[in-house]
VMD Tcl script that draws the C-alpha trace (Angstrom):
set ca {
  {1.77 0.52 29.92}
  {1.90 4.32 30.04}
  {-1.25 6.36 29.49}
  {-1.87 10.04 28.92}
  {-5.08 11.43 30.36}
  {-6.93 14.59 29.33}
  {-7.73 17.14 32.07}
  {-10.46 15.79 34.30}
  {-13.78 17.21 33.23}
  {-16.55 16.34 35.62}
  {-20.17 16.27 34.55}
  {-23.03 15.66 36.93}
  {-25.52 13.63 34.90}
  {-27.85 11.28 36.68}
  {-25.39 11.35 39.60}
  {-22.65 9.75 37.41}
  {-19.18 11.23 36.92}
  {-17.72 10.89 33.41}
  {-13.96 11.15 32.88}
  {-12.59 11.79 29.39}
  {-9.45 9.91 28.40}
  {-7.07 10.19 25.43}
  {-4.82 7.43 24.16}
  {-1.30 7.98 22.88}
  {1.25 6.13 20.76}
  {2.72 4.70 23.97}
  {-0.47 2.65 24.38}
  {0.15 0.63 21.20}
  {3.79 -0.31 21.59}
  {2.96 -3.69 23.09}
  {0.06 -6.09 22.77}
  {-2.04 -7.94 20.22}
  {-3.14 -6.17 17.03}
  {-5.18 -7.09 13.94}
  {-4.47 -5.92 10.40}
  {-6.85 -6.09 7.42}
  {-5.06 -4.55 4.38}
  {-7.33 -2.40 2.22}
  {-6.23 -3.97 -1.07}
  {-5.95 -7.59 0.03}
  {-8.13 -10.41 1.30}
  {-5.41 -11.42 3.78}
  {-5.77 -10.95 7.55}
  {-2.85 -10.65 9.96}
  {-2.35 -10.84 13.71}
  {0.61 -8.95 15.15}
  {1.98 -9.70 18.61}
  {4.34 -6.98 19.85}
  {6.55 -7.51 22.83}
  {9.38 -5.10 23.49}
  {11.60 -4.81 20.42}
  {10.08 -7.70 18.44}
  {6.95 -8.41 16.39}
  {5.54 -11.81 15.47}
  {3.15 -11.47 12.53}
  {0.79 -14.33 11.66}
  {-0.99 -14.61 8.30}
  {-4.23 -16.16 9.51}
  {-5.26 -18.13 6.41}
  {-2.06 -20.14 6.05}
  {-0.69 -19.70 9.55}
  {2.67 -18.42 8.31}
  {4.58 -16.47 10.97}
  {7.29 -13.90 10.29}
  {9.49 -12.25 12.92}
  {10.55 -8.59 12.79}
  {12.62 -6.38 15.06}
  {11.28 -2.95 16.04}
  {13.24 0.23 16.71}
  {11.28 3.24 17.94}
  {12.66 6.49 16.51}
  {10.26 8.69 18.49}
  {7.03 8.26 20.44}
  {5.00 7.66 17.27}
  {7.57 6.65 14.64}
  {9.37 3.32 14.29}
  {11.13 1.13 11.76}
  {11.01 -2.61 11.15}
  {13.75 -5.06 10.20}
  {12.99 -8.53 8.88}
  {14.45 -11.35 11.02}
  {13.02 -14.68 9.89}
  {10.01 -16.73 8.86}
  {7.11 -16.04 6.51}
  {6.31 -17.62 3.18}
  {9.00 -15.78 1.19}
  {11.32 -17.02 -1.53}
  {15.09 -16.41 -1.49}
  {14.89 -13.25 -3.58}
  {12.16 -11.78 -1.39}
  {14.12 -12.61 1.78}
  {17.19 -10.91 0.33}
  {15.19 -7.74 -0.42}
  {13.49 -7.79 2.99}
  {16.81 -8.01 4.82}
  {18.12 -4.98 2.91}
  {15.08 -2.81 3.62}
  {14.08 -1.05 6.84}
  {10.63 0.45 6.24}
  {9.52 3.20 8.58}
  {6.03 3.78 9.99}
  {4.41 6.72 11.73}
  {1.25 6.56 13.85}
  {-0.98 9.55 13.09}
  {-4.01 8.74 15.25}
  {-4.77 6.49 18.22}
  {-8.39 5.72 19.12}
  {-10.04 3.31 21.55}
  {-10.27 0.43 19.07}
  {-7.69 1.23 16.38}
  {-4.80 3.39 15.27}
  {-3.96 4.89 11.87}
  {-0.46 4.70 10.41}
  {1.58 5.74 7.37}
  {4.31 3.56 5.87}
  {7.32 5.08 4.11}
  {9.57 3.71 1.38}
  {12.05 6.34 2.51}
  {11.77 9.07 5.12}
  {9.36 11.14 3.01}
  {7.55 9.02 0.41}
  {4.36 7.49 1.83}
  {3.56 4.10 0.29}
  {0.67 3.03 2.50}
  {-1.92 4.59 4.77}
  {-3.95 2.06 6.73}
  {-5.45 1.03 10.06}
  {-4.34 -1.42 12.76}
  {-7.13 -2.72 14.99}
  {-6.89 -3.42 18.71}
  {-9.70 -5.98 18.56}
  {-10.55 -8.63 15.99}
  {-13.33 -7.65 13.62}
  {-16.45 -9.81 13.75}
  {-17.02 -9.33 10.02}
  {-13.75 -8.31 8.39}
  {-15.13 -8.55 4.88}
  {-13.03 -8.66 1.73}
  {-11.43 -5.34 0.81}
  {-9.32 -6.70 -2.02}
  {-9.80 -4.85 -5.31}
  {-7.06 -6.37 -7.49}
  {-4.55 -9.16 -7.88}
  {-1.41 -9.02 -9.99}
  {-1.08 -11.09 -13.13}
  {1.99 -13.16 -13.88}
  {4.37 -11.59 -16.45}
  {3.45 -12.24 -20.09}
  {0.32 -14.15 -19.10}
  {-1.92 -15.25 -21.97}
  {-5.44 -13.99 -21.32}
  {-6.88 -16.86 -23.37}
  {-5.42 -19.29 -20.84}
  {-7.22 -17.34 -18.13}
  {-10.42 -17.77 -20.17}
  {-10.82 -14.01 -20.03}
  {-13.75 -12.67 -22.09}
  {-16.37 -9.93 -22.10}
  {-18.43 -12.04 -19.67}
  {-15.64 -12.38 -17.08}
  {-16.33 -11.07 -13.59}
  {-13.18 -8.98 -13.55}
  {-11.36 -6.47 -15.78}
  {-7.73 -6.29 -16.87}
  {-5.62 -3.21 -16.16}
  {-2.15 -2.77 -17.65}
  {0.08 -0.05 -16.18}
  {3.39 0.69 -17.86}
  {6.21 3.19 -18.19}
  {7.95 3.31 -21.60}
  {11.73 3.10 -21.76}
  {13.94 6.16 -22.01}
  {17.72 6.36 -22.37}
  {18.05 9.49 -20.22}
  {17.33 9.38 -16.47}
  {16.29 5.75 -16.79}
  {17.14 4.93 -13.16}
  {14.59 7.30 -11.67}
  {11.52 5.56 -10.21}
  {8.39 6.49 -8.30}
  {5.31 4.95 -6.72}
  {2.01 4.34 -8.52}
  {-1.26 4.10 -6.57}
  {-4.81 2.94 -7.20}
  {-7.34 4.93 -5.17}
  {-4.41 6.06 -2.98}
  {-3.33 2.49 -2.25}
  {0.06 1.16 -3.46}
  {-0.17 -0.58 -6.84}
  {3.36 -0.82 -8.30}
  {6.61 1.05 -8.89}
  {7.06 3.17 -12.00}
  {10.37 1.85 -13.27}
  {11.88 2.68 -16.64}
  {10.76 0.31 -19.42}
  {8.52 -1.71 -17.11}
  {4.89 -2.84 -17.15}
  {2.48 -4.65 -14.83}
  {-0.82 -6.43 -15.35}
  {-3.66 -6.57 -12.82}
  {-7.06 -8.20 -12.56}
  {-9.51 -5.66 -11.10}
  {-12.23 -7.54 -9.24}
  {-14.55 -4.65 -8.33}
  {-16.22 -2.36 -10.83}
  {-16.13 1.40 -10.37}
  {-14.20 4.59 -11.03}
  {-10.54 4.31 -10.09}
  {-7.86 6.94 -9.74}
  {-4.45 5.77 -10.97}
  {-1.83 8.17 -9.62}
  {1.93 8.54 -9.74}
  {3.66 10.44 -6.97}
  {7.21 11.47 -6.19}
  {7.95 14.01 -3.46}
  {5.45 16.86 -3.95}
  {4.75 16.13 -7.62}
  {1.80 13.94 -8.60}
  {-0.29 13.11 -11.64}
  {-3.58 11.21 -11.95}
  {-5.84 9.65 -14.53}
  {-9.25 8.08 -13.94}
  {-10.50 4.78 -15.32}
  {-14.13 3.63 -15.23}
  {-13.65 -0.10 -14.73}
  {-16.25 -2.50 -16.10}
  {-15.88 -6.28 -16.04}
  {-14.78 -7.97 -19.26}
  {-12.78 -4.98 -20.54}
  {-9.04 -4.31 -20.90}
  {-7.53 -0.95 -19.92}
  {-4.10 0.60 -20.43}
  {-2.58 3.37 -18.32}
  {0.69 4.96 -19.37}
  {3.00 6.50 -16.79}
  {5.59 9.04 -17.87}
  {8.19 11.32 -16.35}
  {9.42 14.38 -18.21}
  {12.83 15.73 -17.29}
  {13.75 19.41 -17.69}
  {15.53 22.27 -15.98}
  {12.89 24.20 -14.05}
  {12.63 26.78 -11.28}
  {11.22 24.13 -8.93}
  {13.18 22.15 -6.34}
  {13.27 19.14 -8.69}
  {13.72 18.81 -12.44}
  {10.91 16.48 -13.45}
  {7.19 16.40 -14.11}
  {5.05 13.28 -13.79}
  {2.23 12.46 -16.19}
  {-0.41 9.69 -16.24}
  {-2.62 8.95 -19.25}
  {-5.38 6.48 -20.04}
  {-4.55 5.05 -23.45}
  {-6.73 3.80 -26.29}
  {-6.60 -0.03 -26.17}
  {-5.05 -0.30 -29.64}
  {-2.23 2.12 -28.77}
  {-1.69 0.83 -25.24}
  {-1.44 -2.79 -26.42}
  {1.39 -1.93 -28.81}
  {3.36 0.08 -26.26}
  {2.83 -2.40 -23.44}
  {4.27 -5.19 -25.60}
  {7.54 -3.26 -25.85}
  {8.29 -3.00 -22.09}
  {9.57 -5.60 -19.64}
  {6.69 -7.18 -17.76}
  {7.01 -7.71 -14.03}
}
mol new
graphics top color blue
foreach p $ca { graphics top sphere $p radius 0.5 }
foreach p [lrange $ca 0 end-1] q [lrange $ca 1 end] { graphics top cylinder $p $q radius 0.2 }
display resetview
């Protein structure tokens, strides 16, 4: 394994020499790594060897295999090969996609990476650990509801220990194929597709930023989540001829429950 060392700086301290050392992306191309997604309770172990990765989901023991192609010292892309607990539709989508990742920082016990849905649009920023955490904790803040779920069947009420968040984009006839990413506290939440809505159970109270982003344009709204309440966030894109490099403007808005409920019922739920 290759290593890059900083210039040797010698200090005489209690008759001990200290040598400073920097790690590089070359140090994390092979080995055993641990992943604790920020928005999930799942834990993963990745074993990298050459041009392949075996990823194990620790709770269920499911293993998926991916091929790796390094595009530069710190940038690589993955291609799904086999395994994992995926249905046929998910496997079909995985085989068509080749997500790219870029390592932005390498430290002694971890490295930080960005994941891209294309070569520019970041969909995830997270950390891969070089050692297993003693107390990983639970960083999950939401789980997605099934489409058209009946909240009464979930026994949801004002005493429930979670809140409901609906995020939707109303349908438009013009430019309906355009889509963009939507984030919650800068973590991926869903895709803003035309005439589409999603439901989520938010399992931690607090102030959340719900943001849409496409290229250099972004729009945010803030929601103060309290258990037992239902919230609606409307995502919009306005198309026009402008002097900018692109002809659209994103907008996010927190809706009144009575208005959001009516509009959400008109979109396709995912």
